Wavefront OBJ file of the C-alpha trace (Angstrom):
o trace
v 21.092 115.926 36.563
v 18.862 116.660 39.552
v 17.118 113.738 41.210
v 13.329 113.567 40.784
v 11.030 112.889 43.729
v 9.437 109.560 44.591
v 6.468 108.615 46.721
v 7.069 107.162 50.166
v 7.184 103.435 50.791
v 5.090 102.082 53.614
v 7.875 100.801 55.876
v 11.523 101.377 56.632
v 14.303 98.766 56.799
v 15.229 97.475 60.202
v 18.475 98.703 61.721
v 21.256 96.199 61.085
v 23.031 95.040 64.230
v 25.658 92.768 62.679
v 27.362 92.173 59.354
v 29.068 89.326 57.592
v 32.730 89.656 56.702
v 31.894 90.540 53.077
v 29.260 93.052 54.129
v 31.795 94.697 56.419
v 34.354 94.917 53.613
v 31.879 96.494 51.206
v 30.521 98.967 53.754
v 33.981 99.943 55.016
v 35.216 100.797 51.530
v 32.037 102.713 50.707
v 32.360 104.831 53.852
v 36.063 105.383 53.225
v 35.386 106.638 49.685
v 32.715 108.973 51.033
v 35.347 110.653 53.202
v 37.736 111.486 50.347
v 35.865 114.309 48.607
v 35.796 112.360 45.348
v 33.963 114.358 42.669
v 31.141 113.116 40.503
v 32.499 112.418 37.005
v 30.235 111.145 34.231
v 31.430 107.626 33.356
v 33.993 107.740 36.182
v 35.073 104.366 37.553
v 38.110 105.227 39.727
v 38.757 107.216 42.920
v 39.760 110.184 40.765
v 36.052 110.510 39.940
v 32.904 108.350 40.004
v 29.439 108.348 38.609
v 26.799 106.376 40.490
v 27.294 103.005 38.781
v 31.072 103.425 38.574
v 31.148 103.803 42.347
v 29.130 100.667 43.125
v 31.070 98.684 40.530
v 34.397 99.797 42.044
v 33.327 98.907 45.589
v 32.246 95.379 44.738
v 35.172 94.669 42.442
v 37.748 95.845 44.985
v 36.312 94.131 48.056
v 34.767 90.808 47.078
v 35.965 90.539 43.466
v 32.483 90.671 41.920
v 31.888 92.610 38.701
v 28.275 93.785 38.940
v 28.300 95.545 35.554
v 29.408 98.850 34.079
v 26.211 100.854 34.448
v 22.892 100.828 36.259
v 20.855 98.578 33.962
v 23.295 95.610 33.992
v 23.631 96.085 37.750
v 19.878 95.570 38.060
v 20.513 91.861 37.367
v 23.120 91.435 40.109
v 22.208 89.064 42.908
v 18.553 88.770 43.839
v 15.777 91.275 44.390
v 14.890 92.059 48.006
v 12.171 94.091 49.644
v 12.878 97.688 50.549
v 11.508 96.847 53.991
v 14.243 94.260 54.645
v 17.437 95.943 53.466
v 20.834 94.764 54.660
v 24.252 96.453 54.428
v 25.735 95.955 50.972
v 22.424 95.936 49.117
v 22.156 97.969 45.915
v 19.440 100.648 45.812
v 17.996 101.694 42.444
v 15.946 104.693 41.380
v 13.818 104.541 38.227
v 11.948 101.860 36.340
v 13.590 98.515 35.626
v 15.559 98.677 32.420
v 15.725 102.458 32.660
v 17.223 103.201 36.089
v 19.129 106.452 36.456
v 20.736 106.141 39.894
v 22.219 103.380 42.048
v 23.639 103.518 45.565
v 25.095 101.163 48.154
v 23.129 100.686 51.356
v 25.343 100.795 54.484
v 22.730 100.212 57.181
v 20.735 102.357 59.591
v 18.750 103.975 56.786
v 21.853 105.345 55.036
v 23.563 104.795 51.707
v 26.679 105.941 49.851
v 26.363 107.299 46.307
v 27.809 109.627 43.689
v 24.832 111.979 43.248
v 25.281 114.284 40.267
v 27.703 116.760 38.589
v 29.033 119.359 41.004
v 28.729 117.026 44.019
v 30.971 114.485 45.711
v 30.657 110.869 46.785
v 28.802 111.048 50.070
v 26.661 109.348 52.703
v 22.951 110.179 52.532
v 19.870 109.252 54.536
v 17.077 107.532 52.670
v 14.260 110.015 52.184
v 11.263 107.731 52.298
v 8.851 110.588 51.606
v 10.287 112.391 48.590
v 13.167 110.311 47.222
v 12.628 106.661 48.105
v 14.527 104.033 46.079
v 12.398 102.125 43.584
v 13.781 98.651 44.318
v 16.843 96.851 45.733
v 19.136 93.963 44.836
v 21.247 91.805 47.168
v 24.590 90.712 45.740
v 26.078 89.242 48.924
v 24.909 86.050 50.557
v 22.686 86.680 53.538
v 23.228 83.204 54.963
v 24.098 83.133 58.680
v 27.842 83.281 59.301
v 29.398 80.987 61.865
v 31.433 83.059 64.336
v 34.073 81.871 66.843
v 32.365 81.323 70.177
v 32.826 79.471 73.465
v 29.200 78.301 73.446
v 29.253 74.692 74.628
v 32.722 74.970 76.163
v 32.958 73.056 79.445
v 34.495 74.341 82.676
v 37.609 72.172 82.441
v 38.491 72.891 78.813
v 39.358 75.476 76.175
v 38.189 75.471 72.590
v 40.942 75.629 69.978
v 39.595 77.574 66.994
v 40.795 76.598 63.533
v 41.188 79.412 60.998
v 42.126 79.176 57.320
v 43.646 81.818 55.044
v 42.724 80.956 51.472
v 45.100 83.578 50.067
v 48.140 82.322 51.937
v 47.060 78.686 51.999
v 47.626 78.271 55.723
v 45.880 77.446 58.989
v 46.108 79.199 62.326
v 45.009 77.821 65.678
v 44.087 79.836 68.746
v 42.055 79.628 71.953
v 41.314 83.372 71.885
v 37.884 84.342 70.550
v 39.141 87.874 69.880
v 42.066 86.646 67.780
v 39.932 84.199 65.801
v 37.233 86.822 65.229
v 39.828 89.379 64.152
v 41.208 86.992 61.558
v 37.710 86.228 60.296
v 37.002 89.928 59.979
v 39.994 90.381 57.648
v 39.013 87.485 55.405
v 40.117 84.263 57.099
v 37.624 81.388 57.096
v 36.487 80.068 60.459
v 36.484 76.275 60.111
v 35.124 75.595 63.590
v 36.519 74.261 66.836
v 39.382 71.934 66.031
v 39.391 70.266 69.442
v 38.856 70.961 73.128
v 42.083 71.282 75.113
v 42.303 70.804 78.882
v 42.948 73.786 81.140
v 45.710 71.862 82.899
v 48.355 69.569 81.465
v 51.561 69.798 79.454
v 52.341 73.036 77.622
v 51.891 73.379 73.859
v 54.166 76.182 72.646
v 53.486 78.613 69.807
v 56.319 80.007 67.686
v 56.383 82.452 64.785
v 58.701 82.767 61.786
v 58.744 86.399 60.664
v 60.487 85.464 57.398
v 57.535 83.544 55.986
v 54.669 84.322 58.359
v 54.297 80.736 59.504
v 53.343 79.547 62.983
v 54.508 76.346 64.600
v 52.970 74.553 67.567
v 54.856 71.971 69.580
v 54.677 70.028 72.827
v 58.459 69.674 72.856
v 60.492 72.228 74.800
v 63.562 70.976 72.935
v 61.975 71.684 69.553
v 60.848 75.097 70.830
v 64.398 75.994 71.848
v 65.849 74.748 68.549
v 63.414 76.889 66.580
v 64.233 79.936 68.696
v 67.946 79.400 68.008
v 67.109 79.204 64.300
v 65.451 82.625 64.450
v 61.850 81.821 65.267
v 60.059 83.920 67.888
v 58.534 82.166 70.888
v 55.123 83.793 71.348
v 53.201 82.022 74.089
v 51.813 78.824 75.546
v 48.954 78.148 73.164
v 47.028 75.540 75.163
v 47.553 72.392 77.208
v 47.919 68.756 76.211
v 45.924 66.085 78.020
v 43.154 63.571 77.462
v 42.686 60.608 75.141
v 42.051 62.267 71.773
v 45.051 62.182 69.456
v 45.996 65.372 67.593
v 47.996 64.400 64.513
v 50.810 66.461 63.000
v 51.283 66.375 59.231
v 54.106 68.125 57.360
v 54.126 69.539 53.828
v 57.643 69.012 52.397
v 56.758 71.106 49.347
v 55.767 74.235 51.266
v 57.237 77.429 49.826
v 57.214 80.977 51.144
v 54.199 81.553 53.354
v 52.515 78.343 52.166
v 51.345 76.055 54.943
v 53.956 73.672 56.299
v 52.020 71.864 59.063
v 48.439 70.845 59.756
v 47.212 69.670 63.155
v 44.051 67.601 63.213
v 42.114 65.071 65.274
v 40.627 63.634 62.072
v 42.187 60.369 60.920
v 40.658 60.671 57.408
v 42.033 64.213 57.054
v 45.598 63.323 57.937
v 45.476 60.207 55.736
v 44.161 62.267 52.808
v 47.051 64.702 53.270
v 49.549 61.833 53.367
v 48.059 60.449 50.150
v 48.559 63.920 48.644
v 52.282 63.864 49.465
v 52.384 65.224 53.002
v 54.460 63.484 55.683
v 52.864 62.133 58.840
v 55.051 63.194 61.777
v 53.164 61.486 64.578
v 50.953 62.544 67.468
v 51.485 66.236 68.236
v 49.635 66.220 71.602
v 46.373 65.047 73.151
v 42.965 66.691 73.537
v 39.874 66.169 75.677
v 37.293 66.217 72.893
v 37.197 65.932 69.118
v 34.953 68.721 67.793
v 34.991 68.508 63.999
l 1 2 3 4 5 6 7 8 9 10 11 12 13 14 15 16 17 18 19 20 21 22 23 24 25 26 27 28 29 30 31 32 33 34 35 36 37 38 39 40 41 42 43 44 45 46 47 48 49 50 51 52 53 54 55 56 57 58 59 60 61 62 63 64 65 66 67 68 69 70 71 72 73 74 75 76 77 78 79 80 81 82 83 84 85 86 87 88 89 90 91 92 93 94 95 96 97 98 99 100 101 102 103 104 105 106 107 108 109 110 111 112 113 114 115 116 117 118 119 120 121 122 123 124 125 126 127 128 129 130 131 132 133 134 135 136 137 138 139 140 141 142 143 144 145 146 147 148 149 150 151 152 153 154 155 156 157 158 159 160 161 162 163 164 165 166 167 168 169 170 171 172 173 174 175 176 177 178 179 180 181 182 183 184 185 186 187 188 189 190 191 192 193 194 195 196 197 198 199 200 201 202 203 204 205 206 207 208 209 210 211 212 213 214 215 216 217 218 219 220 221 222 223 224 225 226 227 228 229 230 231 232 233 234 235 236 237 238 239 240 241 242 243 244 245 246 247 248 249 250 251 252 253 254 255 256 257 258 259 260 261 262 263 264 265 266 267 268 269 270 271 272 273 274 275 276 277 278 279 280 281 282 283 284 285 286 287 288 289 290 291 292 293 294 295
């Protein structure tokens, strides 16, 4: 059916300058679907054809695992209502009266949204027409809480922050001094747990190795252990950071690790390593030393 006209709202949403990881996932999929020439299909819920609510349902279900409902009216109850003057990427836009909405779209920022308009058209990006076809109201499904991002703010001249990342799907940690690497992992779904510790810029080398068979990384101060792992098929990647200072970094081993499951954790926290030991992990000693404990 053709879309009726709506009166203008008094203000426009501000341009979004940054997005959370979940917002980025939702927006990326919406834009990707808009590039595929997917036809409008009444009741359609797959990339072979969508109607408006089938499209928004598919996007949320296949990015953040949230089922927002099968059609527009149930989707009206998703998340919380937000003002049309404060839209953020990922918000749902509705046209029509509550309980009788006839169109829903996904806001992608900068005054644009993705929707499946009507029979004979395709999934596409559209600009909000605040004069003739303004949305009636909006709902926010995703959390708009500030997201902590890897940063060197507070890093001193003689040290490097070691960022601690966690992959909930693989059940493993990764440690890196590179903001770009930590941010890249966060952008694909890893959780940034903060700065694990501050390493000195000079001192003994801590080596980083990679096992391509299970995707695990290993970090060691021992050149002998590094060489043994390389002989066993691990790849030596780089010097991760330096060891030095008075803060102990503990190494704890999971003897029950399988596949890509985490085998080692490195931590400056005595309670954390003791909790892991109580859970069946093996304490392997002090891995190296750090300048500052950050967690």
